[in-house]
C-alpha positions as CSV (number, residue, x, y, z in Angstrom):
1,M,116.2,121.6,112.7
2,N,113.9,124.5,111.9
3,K,110.2,123.7,111.4
4,P,108.1,124.9,108.6
5,Q,106.3,128.1,109.7
6,T,102.7,127.0,109.1
7,L,100.6,124.7,107.0
8,K,99.5,127.7,105.0
9,T,100.5,127.5,101.4
10,P,102.9,130.2,100.1
11,T,101.4,132.3,97.4
12,R,102.9,133.6,94.2
13,Q,99.8,135.8,93.5
14,R,98.3,133.4,90.9
15,A,94.6,133.1,90.4
16,R,93.0,129.8,91.5
17,A,92.2,127.4,88.7
18,T,88.6,126.8,87.8
19,K,87.2,123.2,87.5
20,A,86.8,123.8,83.7
21,A,90.5,124.5,83.2
22,P,92.7,121.6,82.1
23,D,94.7,120.1,84.9
24,F,98.1,120.7,83.2
25,D,97.5,124.5,83.1
26,V,96.4,125.8,86.5
27,N,96.6,129.4,85.4
28,P,96.5,130.4,81.7
29,A,97.2,134.1,82.5
30,A,100.4,133.2,84.3
31,G,101.3,130.9,81.5
32,K,101.0,133.7,79.0
33,A,103.3,135.8,81.1
34,V,106.0,133.1,81.1
35,Q,105.9,132.4,77.4
36,P,107.9,135.4,76.3
37,L,110.6,134.5,78.8
38,I,110.9,131.0,77.3
39,T,111.0,132.5,73.8
40,Q,113.9,134.7,74.9
41,L,115.6,131.7,76.5
42,L,115.4,129.8,73.2
43,K,117.0,132.7,71.4
44,V,119.8,132.9,74.0
45,L,120.5,129.2,73.5
46,G,121.0,129.8,69.8
47,E,117.7,128.4,68.6
48,D,115.0,129.9,66.3
49,P,111.7,130.0,68.3
50,K,109.8,130.2,65.0
51,R,111.1,127.0,63.4
52,V,109.0,123.9,63.1
53,G,109.0,122.0,66.3
54,L,109.6,125.0,68.5
55,E,106.6,127.2,67.6
56,K,104.5,125.9,70.4
57,T,107.3,125.2,72.8
58,P,106.9,128.3,74.9
59,E,103.3,127.6,75.4
60,R,103.9,123.9,76.2
61,M,106.8,124.7,78.6
62,A,104.7,127.3,80.4
63,Q,101.9,124.7,80.9
64,A,104.4,122.1,82.1
65,L,106.0,124.5,84.6
66,A,102.6,125.4,85.9
67,F,101.8,121.8,86.5
68,L,105.1,120.9,88.0
69,T,104.8,123.7,90.6
70,K,101.1,123.6,91.2
71,G,101.7,122.8,94.9
72,Y,102.1,126.6,95.5
73,D,98.4,127.0,94.8
74,Q,97.2,124.2,97.0
75,D,96.4,124.5,100.7
76,I,97.4,121.5,102.7
77,T,95.1,122.5,105.6
78,E,92.1,122.3,103.3
79,I,93.2,118.9,102.0
80,I,93.6,117.4,105.5
81,N,90.9,118.9,107.6
82,G,88.1,117.1,105.9
83,A,89.6,113.7,106.6
84,L,90.5,113.7,110.3
85,F,88.7,110.9,112.2
86,P,88.5,110.1,115.9
87,L,89.7,106.6,116.5
88,E,91.2,104.6,119.4
89,Y,94.1,103.0,117.5
90,D,97.7,103.3,118.7
91,E,99.5,101.0,116.2
92,M,101.7,102.2,113.4
93,V,100.1,103.4,110.2
94,I,102.3,103.4,107.1
95,V,101.9,104.2,103.5
96,R,105.0,103.2,101.6
97,D,106.3,103.5,98.1
98,I,104.6,106.8,97.3
99,D,105.9,107.9,93.9
100,F,106.8,111.6,93.7
101,Y,108.4,114.0,91.3
102,S,109.8,117.4,92.2
103,L,112.1,120.1,90.9
104,C,115.5,120.8,92.5
105,E,115.6,124.5,93.4
106,H,119.3,124.7,92.5
107,H,119.1,123.7,88.9
108,L,115.4,123.4,88.2
109,L,116.0,119.8,87.2
110,P,113.8,116.9,88.4
111,F,114.4,114.6,91.3
112,F,112.1,111.7,91.8
113,G,111.6,108.5,93.7
114,K,109.7,106.9,96.6
115,C,108.5,108.4,99.8
116,H,107.5,106.3,102.9
117,V,105.4,107.8,105.6
118,G,104.4,106.4,108.9
119,Y,102.8,107.7,112.1
120,I,101.4,106.4,115.4
121,P,97.9,107.9,116.0
122,N,97.0,109.9,119.1
123,K,93.2,109.3,119.3
124,R,92.6,110.3,115.6
125,V,93.7,109.3,112.2
126,V,93.8,110.9,108.8
127,G,92.4,109.3,105.6
128,L,95.0,107.1,104.0
129,S,94.8,108.9,100.7
130,K,95.8,112.1,102.3
131,L,99.3,110.9,103.0
132,P,100.1,110.7,99.3
133,R,98.3,114.0,98.8
134,I,100.6,115.7,101.3
135,V,103.6,114.3,99.5
136,E,102.2,115.5,96.2
137,V,101.5,119.0,97.3
138,L,104.9,119.6,99.0
139,S,106.8,118.0,96.2
140,R,105.1,120.1,93.5
141,R,107.2,123.1,94.6
142,L,110.8,124.0,94.1
143,Q,112.5,121.8,96.7
144,V,115.6,120.1,98.1
145,Q,115.1,116.6,99.3
146,E,116.2,117.3,102.8
147,R,113.6,120.0,103.3
148,L,110.9,118.0,101.6
149,T,111.4,115.2,104.0
150,V,111.2,117.5,107.0
151,E,108.1,119.4,105.7
152,I,106.1,116.1,105.2
153,A,106.9,115.0,108.8
154,E,106.2,118.4,110.4
155,T,102.9,118.7,108.4
156,L,101.7,115.5,109.9
157,K,102.8,116.5,113.3
158,T,101.0,119.8,113.2
159,A,97.8,118.3,111.7
160,L,97.5,115.1,113.9
161,N,99.6,115.6,117.0
162,P,100.6,112.0,116.7
163,L,102.7,109.9,119.1
164,G,105.3,109.7,116.4
165,V,106.1,110.4,112.8
166,G,108.6,108.8,110.4
167,V,109.4,109.9,106.8
168,V,112.0,108.3,104.5
169,I,112.6,109.5,101.0
170,E,114.7,107.6,98.4
171,A,115.4,109.7,95.2
172,Q,117.4,110.0,92.1
173,H,118.5,113.5,91.0
174,L,119.0,114.4,87.4
175,C,121.3,117.2,88.5
176,M,123.7,114.4,89.4
177,M,122.8,112.1,86.6
178,M,122.7,114.4,83.5
179,R,125.4,116.9,84.6
180,G,128.1,117.4,87.2
181,V,129.4,114.0,88.5
182,E,127.1,112.1,86.1
183,K,126.6,109.2,88.4
184,Q,123.6,107.2,87.0
185,N,122.9,104.9,89.9
186,A,123.3,107.1,92.9
187,I,120.3,107.3,95.2
188,A,119.9,109.9,97.9
189,V,118.2,108.7,101.1
190,T,116.9,111.2,103.7
191,S,114.8,110.6,106.9
192,H,113.1,112.6,109.5
193,M,111.8,111.0,112.8
194,L,109.7,112.7,115.4
195,G,108.2,111.6,118.8
196,G,108.3,107.9,119.4
197,F,110.1,107.3,116.1
198,R,113.0,109.4,117.3
199,R,113.1,108.4,121.0
200,Q,112.5,104.6,120.8
201,Q,114.9,102.6,118.7
202,Q,112.5,99.6,118.7
203,T,109.8,101.8,117.1
204,R,112.2,103.2,114.6
205,D,113.5,99.8,113.7
206,E,110.0,98.5,113.2
207,F,109.2,101.3,110.8
208,L,112.4,100.8,108.8
209,K,111.8,97.1,108.6
210,L,108.2,97.6,107.4
211,I,109.2,99.9,104.6
212,G,112.0,97.6,103.5
213,R,115.0,99.6,104.7
214,P,117.9,97.9,106.5
215,V,117.9,98.3,110.3
């Protein structure tokens, strides 16, 4: 399976947010550029963008899209590098049940669920809060669940050079729930195992047991 090219964040030529800017609108200039497109979309759908209830919708939707895709403007390397610590610890480290929300790149509809991340340190560890941060950054981009799973695992491998990495994602997809097959209770499960998690069944089974998955 192909690896992500680098930890460097892809850019879409948007200015960085200032600390004074509200967290739901990472780039007001980009938001203003998107608003006319949303207005046109409302017209195509048969709506009146000037009616009560829709007057502020282009602005609000632009802000929402900026927030939901803010991962493009975040650099994972910068997030991780300040929290790497030398430590002689070779047992499994797991953060389970990490909530995430992402947008499916096929329909721009949300998929969401839980992410479980584990690794075996190789003489250094990363701050525990950085594991959810990695999930957050990568999920706040247009994604498919399979690629998101791989990117999280490969990011940890590149940053830590651990003895093993395991990532499991369980998610519901609105593109299956609201449209298409309309299956309300379907849950997609994906996994990516590296190093000892892939080579050693006992290690993999321990990880799956600790995150509550059947072995």
